[in-house]
C-alpha positions, 0 to 999 in steps of 0.5 A: 499500500503506497499510502501506508507508507506515507502516512509513517513518514509524517504519524514517526515525527509527530510522534517523537515531535509531541513527546518532547512537547509533553516533556518540556510542558511537564519540566516547566510545570515542576521546575516553575517559579512557584517552587522556589519561593520555598527556599525564600520562606526559610530564615537563613542565619547569616556567618555573623549571627551563627549560634555556635560561640565567635572561632569555632565556625565550620568549615567541613573537613578543614581545621584551625591551625592558626590564626595570626595577624596579618595576611604577610603572617599567615604566608610566611606560615604558608610557606612552611607548611607549602614546603612539607605538601600542606596544602591550606586555606585562609579566611580573613575574617571581619577584625583582620585576622587570617586564619588559616585551615588544614584537612583536617588528616594532616593537623597534626602534622600542621601543628608539628610542622609550625610548632 
């Protein structure tokens, strides 16, 4: 039948575009802007208003190895730790002090290096 072959050439793309259109509508409904307003209702706590005492902020896997008065002193300590392949991160506090952080598994070695 010559007519059924032309029908399948048209029906295949129509079905594919219908399925893609349906998926687009479902995704648009699922990720609509109103769904994001629930996160805005949460009272987020800023770092400065954290419920824990100062100096005990949570940095995930990182721990304090030293707190110094400025960037120059922090660079000196970071260089000493880099010589023994200890990775460091610095956090500059609002009062100007610099907190040097290392991973928890390198904390003991870093304390030995810094004395």
